[in-house]
TORVOTI-495332 format. One record per residue: x, y, z of N, C-alpha, C in turn. Coordinates in steps of 0.001 Angstrom, whole numbers, plus 500000, padded with zeros to 6 digits. Example, Ala and Ser with C-alpha at 12.3 -4.5 7.8 and 13.67 -1.06 7.14 Angstrom:
513190494310507800512300495500507800513200496700507800
512850497750507080513670498940507140512900500030507870
//
This chain:
788856491342284974788814492400283967787360492775283708
787021494070283642785637494461283413785171494060282021
783852493881281899783283493592280585783534494765279653
783920494465278414784200495529277452783122495557276386
783101496642275608782105496821274576782713497657273462
782043497717272335782479498591271266782392500028271731
783151500943271098783048502344271486781607502821271475
781233503571272490779856504024272647779405504797271421
778159504572270995777632505289269845777721506786270090
777894507518269001778146508946269099776887509700268689
776134510243269633774887510924269276775140512131268385
774215512363267462774321513508266568773900514770267294
774560515860266957774240517145267570773153517893266806
773028517610265503772120518389264652770744517768264512
770536516586265093769219515966265001769273514609264326
768087513991264112768029512661263506768619512647262099
768909511456261626769489511285260291768582511881259226
769200512506258217768440513069257099768744512339255797
769663511385255823769925510607254609770479509237254957
770368508356253992771091507086253969771827507043252643
773005506467252637773765506395251400774947505474251531
775665505320250425776817504429250403778094505248250205
778998505116251145780301505760251078781344504730250653
782368505178249919783471504319249493783000503172248607
782040503422247734781673502389246770782872502042245894
783777502993245717785033502801245002786046503755245616
787344503470245516788338504350246156788221505807245739
787871506068244467787784507447243993786675508238244672
785788507575245377784700508271246076785171508934247364
786380508645247792786911509212249035788306509745248732
788392511029248421789667511649248047790167512530249190
791432512373249504792053513131250588793363513723250084
793577514987250374794835515633250011795368516409251206
796601516091251599797227516821252696797454518278252312
797233519152253279797623520553253147798979520697253832
800043520980253079801390520977253663801525521965254817
802332521578255797802559522440256949803806523285256839
804602523100255769805844523862255624806291523784254171
807221524667253809807845524647252493809152523848252571
809424523002251592810688522236251605811892523171251580
812984522723252190814194523541252224814917523547250881
814698522503250064815354522432248760816718521774248791
817213521489249997818504520818250124818488519978251396
819415519029251471819489518165252640819557516708252243
819469515810253226819643514376253003818330513615252923
817206514334252955815908513669252948815168514018251659
814830512998250878814060513198249657812585513283250042
811971514413249721810576514651250069809716514325248855
808847513329248999808011512849247905806553513185248167
805860513721247190804407513846247253803831512702246436
803090511834247106802628510574246526801107510595246405
800595510102245286799171509780245179799041508267245174
798222507742246068798056506296246149796573505940246140
796279504803245593794896504331245453794762502974246120
793796502840247053793564501564247717794749501069248506
795495501987249117796721501620249835796843502480251085
797096501848252230797252502647253442798665503223253538
798833504132254480800090504866254596801253503950254963
801021503029255884802111502156256336802630501294255187
801722500799254350802172499961253225802947500796252213
802488502011251961803225502893251048804622503170251584
804736503424252886806047503673253492806959502453253335
806392501260253469807183500038253300807695499912251872
806837500221250892807259500157249494808365501174249206
808238502367249789809264503396249581810590502957250191
810533502354251371811768501874252008812440500794251156
811631499881250605812193498834249753812795499430248491
812111500393247899812600501051246687813934501754246943
814037502455248089815250503215248418816317502366249093
815956501112249451816873500207250141817371500823251450
816398501308252226816683501856253550815765501178254555
816100501205255844815179500676256857813874501475256852
812782500828257272811496501520257291811521502746258197
812365502729259239812446503887260127813052505103259414
813657504890258235814197505999257464813165506730256642
811911506252256664810819506879255920809906507591256911
809589508845256611808711509618257485807446510034256768
806385510268257538805134510796256997804413511542258109
803578512494257708802954513388258684801709512792259330
800968511971258575799732511432259130799312510172258405
798413509410259033797898508174258455796690508476257583
796622507811256433795506507992255511794809506652255283
793510506731254985792697505538254808793154504710253607
792912503410253703793226502512252591792192502641251471
790925502675251812789864502665250806789615504087250316
790607504627249614790546506025249202791610506276248154
791533507448247549792619507984246737793196509153247528
794442509052247925795019510027248841796314510598248285
796554511853248631797808512513248302798461512966249594
799689512526249808800392512903251018801893512873250793
802613513532251711804069513587251647804697512436252408
805828511995251872806728511068252563808142511627252448
808972511353253441810394511654253335811165510346253437
812297510269252742813153509090252818814589509573252970
815289509003253949816643509440254268817632508811253297
818319509660252523819319509225251553820594510032251792
821462509566252690822643510353253084823556510725251920
823582509892250877824445510207249738823795511192248775
822556511588249086821833512575248286821680512143246825
821497510836246646821278510285245310819960509513245350
819042509903244476817744509258244448817737508094243478
817167506943243893816947505873242915815971506354241835
815816505552240812814923505886239705813488505975240205
812878507160240093811515507351240586810515506475239841
810790506223238566809869505398237778809757503990238355
810806503516239026810791502172239597809868502081240807
809528503220241377808633503229242539807167503205242116
806884503671240931805498503860240523804821502555240113
803479502570240255802644501429239896801243501971239639
800310501129239198798934501625239044798331502156240343
798855501719241487798317502147242785799111503286243413
800268503645242852801116504662243481801808505502242412
801659506824242531802310507749241598803085508807242377
804222509204241852805009510291242436804609511579241724
804037512528242469803577513782241882804648514866241941
805393514909243039806451515910243200807584515291243999
808787515829243817809916515400244644810907516556244770
811468516662245959812478517680246227813267517245247458
814327517972247761815147517626248923814759518498250112
814972517923251300814627518627252526815659518290253600
815758519164254598816828519029255595816515518023256692
815218517699256899814863516854258048813852515783257641
813816514736258464812793513713258305811426514325258565
810440513922257801809075514423257964808493513864259259
808171514714260240807644514211261513806125514086261476
805596513277262388804143513158262517803555514528262875
802426514815262275801721516059262565802187517258261772
803160517082260865803705518215260116802848518508258887
801580518828259127800662519195258060799688520234258593
799158521058257689798213522096258102796805521558258223
796529520438257568795201519850257587795034518919256406
793790518528256159793478517645255045792245518166254316
792265518072253006791123518475252188790479517219251605
789156517166251680788403515978251284787428516299250162
787281515363249250786184515353248286785564513960248384
784326513895248888783695512616249211782388512496248432
782231511366247767781034511099246977780194510035247672
778951510376247965777986509433248529777062508976247406
776860507663247302776012507111246252774770506449246847
773776506235246006772509505614246428771896506394247584
771960507704247484771472508561248562769944508571248576
769394508351249759767959508426249987767721509465251077
766886510445250793766588511478251783766004512706251111
765313513500251900764717514732251386765818515754251119
765907516230249880767017517101249508766981518406250304
765812518945250543765720520189251310766237519992252731
765903518842253340766387518553254693767898518343254708
768423517707253677769867517497253592770591518832253488
770074519732252652770701521047252512770632521833253818
769504521746254512769374522446255797770368521899256815
770579520571256817771536519980257747772951520447257416
773312520464256141774644520910255748774862522373256123
773840523196255951773934524599256372774176524693257876
773447523881258658773609523904260114775015523454260516
775533522431259857776883521953260148777919523024259843
777700523767258758778636524826258390778602525968259387
777411526277259913777254527408260841777741527066262245
777328525909262770777567525612264188778656524588264427
779163523966263346780167522941263517779542521607263905
780400520646264220779967519300264597780806518835265780
780334517845266529781157517296267618782440516682267074
783539516955267759784869516545267299785229515157267842
784351514172267583784626512810268028785875512249267358
786479511257267994787418510386267316786604509402266482
787010509185265226786267508314264327786475506849264625
785615506030264015785641504594264268786962503958263862
787707504606262925789002504053262519789954503932263697
789753504788264691790647504801265855790550503518266675
789452502787266514789163501683267417789366500312266793
789979500259265594790310498984264983789213498451264098
789584497495263244788635496947262275787417496336262932
787623495635264029786519495000264746786073495831265946
786601497028266076786230497868267205786739497352268537
787817496552268503788260495881269731789549496453270299
789979497615269847791238498164270361791181498474271851
790005498895272333789890499184273762790011497895274569
789385496811274083789531495513274747790987495075274776
791683495277273663793090494915273612793926495796274535
793549497054274655794265497942275573794111497463277011
792909497044277377792698496530278733793536495279278979
793619494406277976794452493212278124795918493604278290
796348494627277556797721495116277699797944495663279105
796982496394279624797116496931280981797216495801282012
796599494633281676796634493489282585797899492649282432
798792493054281505800065492364281398800367491729280056
799407491712279109799702491130277813800778491959277110
801768491291276567802863491987275898802479492276274449
802801493477273999802508493887272626803725494597272056
803762494696270728804849495425270083804744496913270397
805853497602270233805893499020270596804878499838269804
804816499604268480803881500381267675802437500049268010
802180498782268387800822498411268782800465499049270119
801433499142271014801183499779272306800731501225272107
801422501947271237801043503337270975799623503423270448
799271502531269519797933502520268935796865502230269987
797132501276270866796145500895271874795968501989272924
797057502638273307796936503752274243796086504875273644
796295505156272376795508506198271710794034505822271662
793737504550271370792345504116271317791678504224272681
792395503852273727791826503930275078791533505373275465
792449506263275174792228507688275432791030508219274650
790953507797273390789883508270272519788514507822273003
788445506601273532787176506099274066786671506989275193
787564507366276097787155508216277211786739509598276719
787494510158275803787132511470275258785759511412274600
785512510382273785784224510277273102783071510154274083
783298509473275205782219509329276191781872510678276827
782884511472277123782611512805277666781872513651276635
782338513643275406781710514438274363780277513970274111
780060512650274077778703512133273877777762512624274986
778252512653276212777425513146277324777072514610277131
778019515404276667777758516825276472776833517059275280
776925516205274259775980516316273144774563516022273635
774401514994274448773077514669274983772513515818275816
773389516489276544772950517589277393772838518906276631
773299518936275391773185520137274578774190521222274903
775304520872275562776304521897275928777683521601275343
777736520814274271779019520467273649779672521671272978
778883522668272632779410523858271950779221525113272785
779087524932274100778906526057275020779853525893276192
780045526972276940780935526921278084780203526570279367
780775525653280133780259525324281461781094526034282515
780574526098283716781363526596284838782598525710285012
783774526323285036785016525559285172785574525046283863
785101525596282738785528525139281413787006525441281153
787643524517280417788978524760279867788817524913278366
789399525974277807789186526336276409790351525912275544
790042525422274342791052525051273353791081526111272265
792274526557271908792425527519270822792226526804269490
791471527414268586791200526815267283792503526597266520
792649525398265944793828525096265139795102524946265927
795009524724267233796189524657268085795967523626269181
797047523156269764796941522267270928796943523046272234
797017524370272145797071525209273345795696525308273988
795685525343275315794448525500276082794679526549277167
793579527070277689793673528010278808792398527917279631
792467528466280846791331528426281750791536527353282810
790528527239283701789277527986283735789492529466284097
788526530287283678788518531693284047787084532200283969
786795533309284630785420533807284663784888534100283258
783597533859283083782927534114281806782854535615281547
783217536015280344783219537426279982782611537592278585
782179538811278234781707539044276861782786538722275821
784053538913276168785122538596275217785180537099274945
785061536260275996785037534817275791783838534418274936
782687535040275206781490534735274427781696535040272950
782337536161272656782579536533271261783567535571270607
784598535183271337785592534255270786784975532882270535
784074532449271409783378531180271212782483531249269980
781752532326269831780841532484268701781597532543267377
782790533121267381783572533263266143784454532053265861
784365531003266674785137529775266510786632529991266733
786988531024267475788388531223267854788779530274268978
787817529907269813788049528956270901786906527944270932
787174526806271599786180525736271715786227525158273125
785108524663273641785178523856274862786074522640274612
786649522095275659787569520969275494787162519794276364
787683518623275999787472517409276769788798516756277100
788800515790278029790062515221278509790627514141277597
791940514211277381792726513091276892793432512550278130
792969511427278631793265511031280014794727510670280223
795189510987281438796533510642281869796690510959283340
797932510969283790798222511228285205797931512681285558
797646512907286838797438514260287323795971514624287396
795677515741288067794282516164288232793721516722286932
792395516623286799791726517297285696791962518797285798
792091519437284648792276520885284661790950521611284852
789858520987284426788551521599284618788188521621286100
787247522492286429786734522584287793785209522676287711
784568522709288861783138522976288932782288522034288101
781299522602287400780343521811286636781020520997285543
782016521575284858782702520862283781783411519624284320
784094519757285448784807518618286032783834517543286507
782718517949287103781732516968287576781168516164286408
780875516837285296780345516125284136781362515113283622
782623515516283551783644514606283033783810513391283944
783841513604285222783994512482286148782779511573286125
781588512140286022780373511324285955780352510463284698
780801511035283573780791510294282314781805509158282307
782807509225283193783905508258283178783986507481284486
782834507167285055782817506562286388782440505084286405
782099504489285236781731503079285272782989502207285345
782780500902285472783896499984285716784899499993284566
784394499996283331785286499996282187786131501259282158
785494502406282358786232503671282306787265503763283418
786923503286284587787877503316285700789109502473285375
788889501303284746790023500450284381790877501109283305
790238501749282317790987502426281265791763503597281847
791121504372282716791812505505283344793053505042284093
792906503983284889794040503489285670795158503006284761
794804502318283670795822501824282754796590502942282074
795884503993281676796545505126281039797474505849282005
797045505967283253797885506622284253799137505787284533
798968504471284641800118503599284896801077503583283707
800542503821282504801391503858281310802215505129281222
801929506095282101802739507299282174802246508468281348
801054508362280749800532509488279988800100510600280939
800206511830280474799803512996281263798477513541280741
797736514211281614796476514828281212796710515847280093
795912515731279037795906516707277955794458517016277612
794259517923276645792902518333276278792756518337274756
791520518197274287791185518228272860789883519003272698
789784519793271636788574520573271377787374519648271194
786236520039271771785003519272271618784273519615270322
784602520739269725783858521242268570784773521346267353
784191521087266190784930521099264931784049521748263876
784608522685263110783850523246261998784581522955260696
783940522223259767784567521981258464784773523304257724
785937523478257143786216524686256357785769524485254907
785273525552254335784944525565252901783993524433252531
782998524180253379782048523109253109781157523486251922
781160522646250898780308522857249731779818521503249236
778795521521248386778238520262247905777557520463246564
777413519364245848776704519360244577776113517978244344
775148517913243404774460516666243072774799516302241620
775833515499241378776128515079240006775005514250239389
774211513604240256773087512790239812772015512854240906
770835512337240608769725512432241561770020511728242876
770821510670242838771117509909244057772599509940244408
773320510929243890774766511047244152775044512438244720
775609512474245910775942513725246590777447513817246760
778038514905246273779481515120246403779735516256247376
780539515981248389780862516953249437782332517313249362
782637518580249620784013519047249656784207519889250904
785282519631251652785581520403252859787004520116253308
787487520936254219788819520758254796788713520656256311
789623519881256904789635519665258348791045519862258888
791168520240260158792492520344260774793077518967261037
794376518888261322794982517587261648794273516933262821
794109515612262740793513514870263842792006514800263821
791348515463262851789892515424262736789497514385261692
788273513870261807787832512744260999786688513143260073
786876512891258768785813513177257803784586512315258065
784783511078258513783641510208258780782762510754259901
783353511484260832782583512110261909781701513223261345
782240513986260403781438515017259747780256514378259028
780514513316258283779460512647257528778398512042258438
778781511595259628777822510956260528776721511919260970
776978513233260920775923514194261273774797514200260229
775071513692259028774044513610258005773166512371258181
773770511259258539773020510034258691773907508824258489
773299507717258041774015506461257833774627506471256441
775954506503256370776640506526255081777359505213254793
776997504166255512777624502869255289776784501925254445
775536502309254183774645501434253418773544502271252811
772954501807251713771838502542251128770612502468252019
769725503368251817768507503405252609767533502311252207
766376502215252901765400501179252610764841501326251202
764566500189250561763997500209249221765019500339248162
//
């Protein structure tokens, strides 16, 4: 088995760090609210709950809801996973064929509140959200305020690299190592298998994106580029460069894309394909590629560029910076913050 390592560091696109600070000093410093992807039907066998939870991850909340409703955990649905060290608002569905809800007050606790409830016709599937809105407070901030504002302006104008965040790779950053062990025959549970496959794919995508950030072409089109439509999983290309493509790229209607590895040939050609293959040619990447192909995944694509919507900020105190923005499904707020600098610890002094 090849030697493994933590996911490769993700170079910043906007330049060196402009601040140091502390993120998640308390759960209220990291607020997330799902943007619903649909309107409830108002009738059906699934009780749709909008939950606010504090210091609790999505899987644990789903388990509590299943226990409260006395249904199997598979009877509870949710659109996306939310961080534990946060205050989050998200939807859950619970299948109640008799259309009778247990006492909602019995579900509540200091860590979990029911904000809304209604009936819906179907179980809430993964990905059934329009995006997520964040309000994030950084404390003990050290950095030149003018430089911080200039960086935030640049991020708003040009976007940021759409890396997969560190959460994807496990608490110890060892999900890729575990995926390689799984590819070598180690047996894992079904849900763990899905998680490890996703981490392995994400590692390869991040390596391609990191290479393009270093080369300065992460937000530009290469020869043989495949384009991702903004806010969609749809892609198209390669096709000849035209003024129309240039305008769509500038307006953030389309983005360059990178590979989510699987079986079959790369869709990119020319310079874009050569860069991707070069970035994924070491021993570790070759082993991950082979494992993903043997697992039956097919080649897919993901946008390399991400622009936070409605990015705004304020200073409640001299060393406290509050940021507000929205992201599409599958994007990571921690990746946005990483363009500013180190948000895991206070700066020197």
